[in-house]
Structures are given as C-alpha cells and as structure tokens.
Biotite code that builds the C-alpha atoms (Angstrom):
import biotite.structure as struc

atoms = struc.array([
    struc.Atom([7.263, -15.190, -12.468], chain_id="A", res_id=1, res_name="MET", atom_name="CA", element="C"),
    struc.Atom([7.455, -15.497, -8.711], chain_id="A", res_id=2, res_name="LYS", atom_name="CA", element="C"),
    struc.Atom([4.445, -15.388, -6.415], chain_id="A", res_id=3, res_name="PHE", atom_name="CA", element="C"),
    struc.Atom([5.281, -14.113, -2.924], chain_id="A", res_id=4, res_name="HIS", atom_name="CA", element="C"),
    struc.Atom([3.605, -14.527, 0.438], chain_id="A", res_id=5, res_name="MET", atom_name="CA", element="C"),
    struc.Atom([5.500, -12.708, 3.179], chain_id="A", res_id=6, res_name="ILE", atom_name="CA", element="C"),
    struc.Atom([5.888, -14.565, 6.481], chain_id="A", res_id=7, res_name="ARG", atom_name="CA", element="C"),
    struc.Atom([4.290, -12.411, 9.179], chain_id="A", res_id=8, res_name="GLY", atom_name="CA", element="C"),
    struc.Atom([2.793, -10.156, 6.518], chain_id="A", res_id=9, res_name="GLY", atom_name="CA", element="C"),
    struc.Atom([-0.678, -8.688, 6.341], chain_id="A", res_id=10, res_name="PRO", atom_name="CA", element="C"),
    struc.Atom([-3.499, -11.232, 6.411], chain_id="A", res_id=11, res_name="VAL", atom_name="CA", element="C"),
    struc.Atom([-5.076, -11.344, 2.922], chain_id="A", res_id=12, res_name="PRO", atom_name="CA", element="C"),
    struc.Atom([-8.756, -10.373, 2.750], chain_id="A", res_id=13, res_name="VAL", atom_name="CA", element="C"),
    struc.Atom([-9.178, -12.451, -0.428], chain_id="A", res_id=14, res_name="ALA", atom_name="CA", element="C"),
    struc.Atom([-7.293, -15.137, -2.411], chain_id="A", res_id=15, res_name="PRO", atom_name="CA", element="C"),
    struc.Atom([-4.162, -13.342, -3.666], chain_id="A", res_id=16, res_name="PHE", atom_name="CA", element="C"),
    struc.Atom([-0.389, -13.188, -3.270], chain_id="A", res_id=17, res_name="SER", atom_name="CA", element="C"),
    struc.Atom([1.226, -10.340, -1.358], chain_id="A", res_id=18, res_name="HIS", atom_name="CA", element="C"),
    struc.Atom([3.269, -9.628, -4.473], chain_id="A", res_id=19, res_name="ALA", atom_name="CA", element="C"),
    struc.Atom([4.061, -11.004, -7.900], chain_id="A", res_id=20, res_name="VAL", atom_name="CA", element="C"),
    struc.Atom([7.454, -10.495, -9.495], chain_id="A", res_id=21, res_name="GLU", atom_name="CA", element="C"),
    struc.Atom([8.158, -10.491, -13.225], chain_id="A", res_id=22, res_name="ALA", atom_name="CA", element="C"),
    struc.Atom([11.219, -9.278, -15.139], chain_id="A", res_id=23, res_name="ASP", atom_name="CA", element="C"),
    struc.Atom([12.571, -7.214, -12.232], chain_id="A", res_id=24, res_name="GLY", atom_name="CA", element="C"),
    struc.Atom([9.248, -5.557, -11.464], chain_id="A", res_id=25, res_name="PHE", atom_name="CA", element="C"),
    struc.Atom([7.380, -6.324, -8.248], chain_id="A", res_id=26, res_name="VAL", atom_name="CA", element="C"),
    struc.Atom([3.632, -5.736, -8.119], chain_id="A", res_id=27, res_name="PHE", atom_name="CA", element="C"),
    struc.Atom([2.386, -5.432, -4.542], chain_id="A", res_id=28, res_name="VAL", atom_name="CA", element="C"),
    struc.Atom([-1.263, -6.197, -3.885], chain_id="A", res_id=29, res_name="THR", atom_name="CA", element="C"),
    struc.Atom([-3.346, -3.383, -2.456], chain_id="A", res_id=30, res_name="GLY", atom_name="CA", element="C"),
    struc.Atom([-2.854, -3.181, 1.282], chain_id="A", res_id=31, res_name="GLN", atom_name="CA", element="C"),
    struc.Atom([-5.508, -2.359, 3.810], chain_id="A", res_id=32, res_name="MET", atom_name="CA", element="C"),
    struc.Atom([-5.030, -0.167, 6.886], chain_id="A", res_id=33, res_name="PRO", atom_name="CA", element="C"),
    struc.Atom([-5.203, -3.000, 9.410], chain_id="A", res_id=34, res_name="ASP", atom_name="CA", element="C"),
    struc.Atom([-2.222, -4.815, 10.928], chain_id="A", res_id=35, res_name="SER", atom_name="CA", element="C"),
    struc.Atom([-1.009, -8.414, 10.756], chain_id="A", res_id=36, res_name="PRO", atom_name="CA", element="C"),
    struc.Atom([-1.600, -8.620, 14.518], chain_id="A", res_id=37, res_name="GLN", atom_name="CA", element="C"),
    struc.Atom([-5.217, -7.399, 14.276], chain_id="A", res_id=38, res_name="ALA", atom_name="CA", element="C"),
    struc.Atom([-6.714, -8.292, 10.879], chain_id="A", res_id=39, res_name="PRO", atom_name="CA", element="C"),
    struc.Atom([-9.816, -6.282, 10.095], chain_id="A", res_id=40, res_name="GLY", atom_name="CA", element="C"),
    struc.Atom([-9.312, -3.827, 12.960], chain_id="A", res_id=41, res_name="VAL", atom_name="CA", element="C"),
    struc.Atom([-8.836, -0.341, 11.554], chain_id="A", res_id=42, res_name="LEU", atom_name="CA", element="C"),
    struc.Atom([-7.516, 2.826, 13.168], chain_id="A", res_id=43, res_name="PRO", atom_name="CA", element="C"),
    struc.Atom([-9.744, 5.908, 13.135], chain_id="A", res_id=44, res_name="ASP", atom_name="CA", element="C"),
    struc.Atom([-9.427, 8.504, 10.409], chain_id="A", res_id=45, res_name="GLY", atom_name="CA", element="C"),
    struc.Atom([-7.589, 8.874, 7.131], chain_id="A", res_id=46, res_name="ILE", atom_name="CA", element="C"),
    struc.Atom([-4.254, 9.946, 8.624], chain_id="A", res_id=47, res_name="VAL", atom_name="CA", element="C"),
    struc.Atom([-3.949, 6.863, 10.823], chain_id="A", res_id=48, res_name="ALA", atom_name="CA", element="C"),
    struc.Atom([-5.296, 4.588, 8.076], chain_id="A", res_id=49, res_name="GLN", atom_name="CA", element="C"),
    struc.Atom([-2.814, 5.980, 5.538], chain_id="A", res_id=50, res_name="THR", atom_name="CA", element="C"),
    struc.Atom([0.067, 5.326, 7.950], chain_id="A", res_id=51, res_name="HIS", atom_name="CA", element="C"),
    struc.Atom([-1.245, 1.794, 8.586], chain_id="A", res_id=52, res_name="ALA", atom_name="CA", element="C"),
    struc.Atom([-1.565, 0.968, 4.876], chain_id="A", res_id=53, res_name="ALA", atom_name="CA", element="C"),
    struc.Atom([1.955, 2.305, 4.291], chain_id="A", res_id=54, res_name="MET", atom_name="CA", element="C"),
    struc.Atom([3.278, 0.185, 7.162], chain_id="A", res_id=55, res_name="ALA", atom_name="CA", element="C"),
    struc.Atom([1.820, -2.911, 5.478], chain_id="A", res_id=56, res_name="ASN", atom_name="CA", element="C"),
    struc.Atom([3.323, -1.944, 2.135], chain_id="A", res_id=57, res_name="LEU", atom_name="CA", element="C"),
    struc.Atom([6.722, -1.419, 3.756], chain_id="A", res_id=58, res_name="LYS", atom_name="CA", element="C"),
    struc.Atom([6.405, -4.824, 5.456], chain_id="A", res_id=59, res_name="LEU", atom_name="CA", element="C"),
    struc.Atom([5.727, -6.576, 2.145], chain_id="A", res_id=60, res_name="VAL", atom_name="CA", element="C"),
    struc.Atom([8.541, -4.701, 0.387], chain_id="A", res_id=61, res_name="LEU", atom_name="CA", element="C"),
    struc.Atom([10.985, -5.473, 3.220], chain_id="A", res_id=62, res_name="ALA", atom_name="CA", element="C"),
    struc.Atom([10.084, -9.162, 2.934], chain_id="A", res_id=63, res_name="GLY", atom_name="CA", element="C"),
    struc.Atom([11.309, -8.929, -0.656], chain_id="A", res_id=64, res_name="LEU", atom_name="CA", element="C"),
    struc.Atom([14.483, -6.972, 0.237], chain_id="A", res_id=65, res_name="ALA", atom_name="CA", element="C"),
    struc.Atom([13.011, -3.765, -1.215], chain_id="A", res_id=66, res_name="LEU", atom_name="CA", element="C"),
    struc.Atom([11.964, -0.407, 0.184], chain_id="A", res_id=67, res_name="GLY", atom_name="CA", element="C"),
    struc.Atom([9.871, 2.586, -0.749], chain_id="A", res_id=68, res_name="LEU", atom_name="CA", element="C"),
    struc.Atom([12.830, 3.983, -2.699], chain_id="A", res_id=69, res_name="GLU", atom_name="CA", element="C"),
    struc.Atom([12.199, 1.201, -5.251], chain_id="A", res_id=70, res_name="HIS", atom_name="CA", element="C"),
    struc.Atom([8.555, 2.169, -5.859], chain_id="A", res_id=71, res_name="VAL", atom_name="CA", element="C"),
    struc.Atom([7.843, 3.388, -9.393], chain_id="A", res_id=72, res_name="VAL", atom_name="CA", element="C"),
    struc.Atom([4.025, 3.520, -9.391], chain_id="A", res_id=73, res_name="MET", atom_name="CA", element="C"),
    struc.Atom([1.223, 3.585, -6.846], chain_id="A", res_id=74, res_name="ALA", atom_name="CA", element="C"),
    struc.Atom([-2.555, 3.487, -6.939], chain_id="A", res_id=75, res_name="ARG", atom_name="CA", element="C"),
    struc.Atom([-4.552, 4.840, -4.037], chain_id="A", res_id=76, res_name="ILE", atom_name="CA", element="C"),
    struc.Atom([-8.241, 4.184, -3.508], chain_id="A", res_id=77, res_name="TYR", atom_name="CA", element="C"),
    struc.Atom([-10.264, 6.471, -1.223], chain_id="A", res_id=78, res_name="LEU", atom_name="CA", element="C"),
    struc.Atom([-13.880, 5.992, -0.147], chain_id="A", res_id=79, res_name="THR", atom_name="CA", element="C"),
    struc.Atom([-14.236, 9.647, 0.931], chain_id="A", res_id=80, res_name="ARG", atom_name="CA", element="C"),
    struc.Atom([-12.220, 11.275, -1.831], chain_id="A", res_id=81, res_name="PHE", atom_name="CA", element="C"),
    struc.Atom([-13.138, 14.953, -1.375], chain_id="A", res_id=82, res_name="LYS", atom_name="CA", element="C"),
    struc.Atom([-12.924, 14.780, 2.410], chain_id="A", res_id=83, res_name="GLU", atom_name="CA", element="C"),
    struc.Atom([-9.723, 12.715, 2.739], chain_id="A", res_id=84, res_name="ASP", atom_name="CA", element="C"),
    struc.Atom([-7.593, 13.589, -0.311], chain_id="A", res_id=85, res_name="TYR", atom_name="CA", element="C"),
    struc.Atom([-5.711, 16.573, 1.216], chain_id="A", res_id=86, res_name="PRO", atom_name="CA", element="C"),
    struc.Atom([-4.851, 14.793, 4.485], chain_id="A", res_id=87, res_name="ALA", atom_name="CA", element="C"),
    struc.Atom([-3.815, 11.596, 2.686], chain_id="A", res_id=88, res_name="MET", atom_name="CA", element="C"),
    struc.Atom([-1.519, 13.625, 0.416], chain_id="A", res_id=89, res_name="ASN", atom_name="CA", element="C"),
    struc.Atom([0.144, 15.268, 3.418], chain_id="A", res_id=90, res_name="ALA", atom_name="CA", element="C"),
    struc.Atom([0.916, 11.849, 4.913], chain_id="A", res_id=91, res_name="VAL", atom_name="CA", element="C"),
    struc.Atom([1.964, 10.341, 1.552], chain_id="A", res_id=92, res_name="TRP", atom_name="CA", element="C"),
    struc.Atom([4.584, 13.007, 0.908], chain_id="A", res_id=93, res_name="ARG", atom_name="CA", element="C"),
    struc.Atom([6.412, 12.114, 4.161], chain_id="A", res_id=94, res_name="ASP", atom_name="CA", element="C"),
    struc.Atom([7.194, 8.585, 2.921], chain_id="A", res_id=95, res_name="TYR", atom_name="CA", element="C"),
    struc.Atom([9.283, 9.633, -0.077], chain_id="A", res_id=96, res_name="PHE", atom_name="CA", element="C"),
    struc.Atom([12.406, 11.711, -0.557], chain_id="A", res_id=97, res_name="ALA", atom_name="CA", element="C"),
    struc.Atom([11.858, 15.169, -2.068], chain_id="A", res_id=98, res_name="PRO", atom_name="CA", element="C"),
    struc.Atom([11.915, 14.968, -5.850], chain_id="A", res_id=99, res_name="GLY", atom_name="CA", element="C"),
    struc.Atom([11.576, 11.146, -5.719], chain_id="A", res_id=100, res_name="ARG", atom_name="CA", element="C"),
    struc.Atom([7.815, 10.706, -5.682], chain_id="A", res_id=101, res_name="LEU", atom_name="CA", element="C"),
    struc.Atom([6.566, 7.681, -7.643], chain_id="A", res_id=102, res_name="PRO", atom_name="CA", element="C"),
    struc.Atom([4.041, 8.005, -10.443], chain_id="A", res_id=103, res_name="ALA", atom_name="CA", element="C"),
    struc.Atom([0.579, 7.743, -8.915], chain_id="A", res_id=104, res_name="ARG", atom_name="CA", element="C"),
    struc.Atom([-3.127, 7.437, -9.560], chain_id="A", res_id=105, res_name="THR", atom_name="CA", element="C"),
    struc.Atom([-5.701, 8.203, -6.884], chain_id="A", res_id=106, res_name="CYS", atom_name="CA", element="C"),
    struc.Atom([-9.359, 7.389, -7.354], chain_id="A", res_id=107, res_name="VAL", atom_name="CA", element="C"),
    struc.Atom([-12.544, 7.622, -5.358], chain_id="A", res_id=108, res_name="GLY", atom_name="CA", element="C"),
    struc.Atom([-14.369, 4.340, -4.845], chain_id="A", res_id=109, res_name="VAL", atom_name="CA", element="C"),
    struc.Atom([-17.698, 3.366, -3.325], chain_id="A", res_id=110, res_name="THR", atom_name="CA", element="C"),
    struc.Atom([-16.337, 0.773, -0.921], chain_id="A", res_id=111, res_name="GLY", atom_name="CA", element="C"),
    struc.Atom([-13.328, -1.214, 0.275], chain_id="A", res_id=112, res_name="LEU", atom_name="CA", element="C"),
    struc.Atom([-12.852, -4.364, 2.349], chain_id="A", res_id=113, res_name="ALA", atom_name="CA", element="C"),
    struc.Atom([-13.390, -3.881, 6.106], chain_id="A", res_id=114, res_name="TYR", atom_name="CA", element="C"),
    struc.Atom([-15.112, -0.560, 5.249], chain_id="A", res_id=115, res_name="ASP", atom_name="CA", element="C"),
    struc.Atom([-11.623, 0.968, 5.079], chain_id="A", res_id=116, res_name="ALA", atom_name="CA", element="C"),
    struc.Atom([-11.133, 4.564, 4.019], chain_id="A", res_id=117, res_name="LEU", atom_name="CA", element="C"),
    struc.Atom([-8.027, 3.735, 1.942], chain_id="A", res_id=118, res_name="ILE", atom_name="CA", element="C"),
    struc.Atom([-6.248, 0.966, 0.064], chain_id="A", res_id=119, res_name="GLU", atom_name="CA", element="C"),
    struc.Atom([-2.887, 1.342, -1.690], chain_id="A", res_id=120, res_name="ILE", atom_name="CA", element="C"),
    struc.Atom([-1.100, -0.885, -4.209], chain_id="A", res_id=121, res_name="ASP", atom_name="CA", element="C"),
    struc.Atom([2.390, -0.446, -5.628], chain_id="A", res_id=122, res_name="LEU", atom_name="CA", element="C"),
    struc.Atom([4.742, -1.431, -8.393], chain_id="A", res_id=123, res_name="ALA", atom_name="CA", element="C"),
    struc.Atom([8.458, -1.500, -7.577], chain_id="A", res_id=124, res_name="ALA", atom_name="CA", element="C"),
    struc.Atom([11.574, -2.171, -9.647], chain_id="A", res_id=125, res_name="LYS", atom_name="CA", element="C"),
    struc.Atom([14.525, -4.197, -8.417], chain_id="A", res_id=126, res_name="ARG", atom_name="CA", element="C"),
    struc.Atom([17.832, -2.337, -8.766], chain_id="A", res_id=127, res_name="PRO", atom_name="CA", element="C"),
    struc.Atom([20.298, -3.493, -11.328], chain_id="A", res_id=128, res_name="GLY", atom_name="CA", element="C"),
])
C-alpha cells in the first residue's frame, strides 16, 4: 500500500492521508468545499460548495496522475439533503462524460467539518 499526501493539496481537517493506494485502486479521502489557499473558508450555497469539493478531488487525483475519468465509485454527504440534492446532482453531472458516471452513494448527514454542506470521497482505478 501507498499513503499519499499531495504537495499543495487541500489542508486535512483531521489526521488522514489524501489518498491510499492498494492493488491499482486509489481511495481518496472525503474532500471539503474549502481551498488549499483558504482552509476552512467555504463558498456560499450548495452549487459553489459542490464545485469547490470537486476542485479539491481533481487536485488530489492530478497529484497522483489520475483524473475524474478514472473514478469508479463516489460517496457524497449532504447536510441539507432534501434542499440540496437536486442542485448538487445538476453540478455533479457536468464533471463526467455522458454514459460514464461512476457508481455513487449519497446520504444525508447531521453535520460535517467546517459546517460544510457537502463532502465527497472517491475510489479510482489506475489504467492497465
């Protein structure tokens, strides 16, 4: 196994690696909707927070020479599920090619770090 911390990546909110790799699979820790330049500062609303979380996921994947096209599974956590689910889905769809959506679970939760509205984790598979 390899434990990865991406230089210039998102600042962890707890003791964890950005990603762990095992047997060609890469498990990316849930990313918050802040930025590496402003840890803990969140944009307003679910649309902006979804884009910000995706930007962090793309940053971690890029640091491992991977992209969203390698994602096989995602988990999304929402603190305002009923209110934010439709808008989050609209943003989510734009990040993946038609017909190439990863498997996914989305759950409502009572709270997230920084009082975020969303957190997303991923599993990716290296080609080959």
